[in-house]
C-alpha positions, 0 to 999 in steps of 0.5 A: 427232047429234054425238059427240066421241072422245077417249082416253088421258088417263092422269090422274095421270101425271107428267113427270120427277117433276113433277105435271101437275094444271094440264094435266089441269085446263086440258084438262077446262075446254077440253073442256067448252067444246068440248062446249058450243060444238059441242053434242056429244050423246055424249062417248066416252073410249076407254080409259086414263082413268088412268095406273095401276090405283090412281089417286090421290085427286086423279086420282079427284077430277078424273075425277068432277068432270069427269063431273058437269059434262060430263053436266049440260046444261040442257034437254038430255041429253048422254051420256058413254061410258067404256071401260077401257084396259090401264092402267085397273083394270076393277073400279075403273071399274065400281064406281060404274057404276050410280050414274053411269048416273043422270047418263047416264054409261055405263061398261064397264071390262071385257068383261062376262059378258053381251055384250049389256051392251056394247051401249048405246042412247043416247036423246035428250032426247025419249027416242027412240033416236038412237045405238047404241054397241058399247062394247068395252073393252080385251080381255084375253087371258083375255077372248078366248082359252082357255088350254091346258095343253099347250105352245103355240107363239107363232104359235098364241097369236097366232092364237087371240088374234086369232081371239078378238078377231075373234069378240068384234067379230063378235058385237058387230056382230051384236047391233048390226045386230039392235038397229038393225033393231028400232029402225027401221034408220037409227040410226048405230052406233059401235064402240069399242076399246082395241087396237093396229091393224095399221099403227098408228104409235108414236113413241119416248118416247110411253109406249105399253105392249105389250098382249099376250104372243106377238109383239104381235098387231095387228088389221086394219081389216077386223076391225071389222064393216061395220055400224059407222059409226065406230070410236073407238079408244084406246091409240096416242097419236098421232092417226091413221087405221086402214087409211086409213079416215076412220071408223076412228081413234085420237084420240090422247092429249091430252097428250105423254108426253115432251118428244121426243114433244111436238116431233113434232106435234099433239094432238087430239080427233075430232068426228063428226057423223051426218047423212043421208049418211056421217058428217063427221069433224073433228080438233079440235087440243088447245091446248098447256097446258104447253110442252116443249122437247127440246134435243140436240147438242154444247155449241155446239148446246145453247148456241144452243138454250137461248139461244133459250129464254132469249129467250122466257122462257116457262114451259117444261119442257125435256129436254137430251141432250148428244152431245159429248165428255166434259165435266166439270160438264155439269149445272152448265154447262147450268143456268147457261144458263137461270138466272134464267128460267122455263125448267126443265131437268127431265132432262139426259142425257150420251151419252158417260157412258151409252156409257161405262157400257155399255162402248161408244164414242160411235159405238157408242152412236149406232149402237145408238140407245140411249135412256134406260131411263125411255123403255123398256118392260118388253120392251125392258129384257128384250131388252137383258138377254138381249143383255147376257147373250149369250142365243142368238138362237134361245132369245130368242123363247120366253124373251120370251114367257114373260116377257110371260106373267108380266107379263100375269098381274101386270097382270091381278092388279093390275087387280082391286084 
């Protein structure tokens, strides 16, 4: 039994206004070839299939075309398991689930009313059960925590949230153990999740959104039941293990969310093979379908780096961050450096101009590690608003929590579209 674990496709996402359809299409072609060449039995997508709760017609077309091709295996049966992420609309994902089931595509967009609907029995070509999947999607606050009318502290909210998530997985594990025992006791069990694990690594510019109100609860690797032979996670965009375990992993997103993130390292999917002993795990690097470049420094450094890109003359999408003294006509000068090449400058930032706009000198700008507002999440922006308005430190946690509760209610309303 072989499974392939991927997540965080974010179909429909753009890069500085540029559509990424060519990347999505190329990735799907590559993924289909891997499924066929490695004879994968089950593909698991651990959430954030789309970038928004209202995906475009083109994004939907790419998604459904891929599912049809992935599930069409001559003389065999390949299954696809899709679970919802925090960017996805549960109702949108779940709407065609009964139809997709005829293609052996199993969708769990939101925590179902009956938990047994999360437990999937995957059967092979001969109809025999070969794998159990606890298909746990992104668990929203309302799925795992009862709201109280009286005021709760941030610590109470976090504690109840973690307890609710743990309770949900404990019940999923119990059902899986009972099902495995009834089927013979030697069938592997895979769990899924779309959450933020304790110790998980994020990077500046990777586009990971806060999940919960309160202080952003992180779950530990010990939360997952011991009966899970492998845990396929989504939400964090860098491939990584959880708690050092080979068998609790984020596959990471297959595409970089910014040029800065692209410069940091690989993208991958995870191939897991179950045999007589413990599973074997292999990270498969995803090819680069669109090259990015992040260029920074003073004018001398920019000239040197952009000249290297000129010499290559590949189709590169570049971000430029100028860190020198104030310079008139910066944009014109930068654009001249790549004129006549295939290099596209999609964003130019000027550290000195941004510092002046914030009333800081260049040194203060660097010390505060200020970033482009497009790279900040909603909570970051709110925190900076409180700093700008000189809100007392002791009042900020409660205000931030209230703000996140408003955001959570907005997101949850949108996911019902």
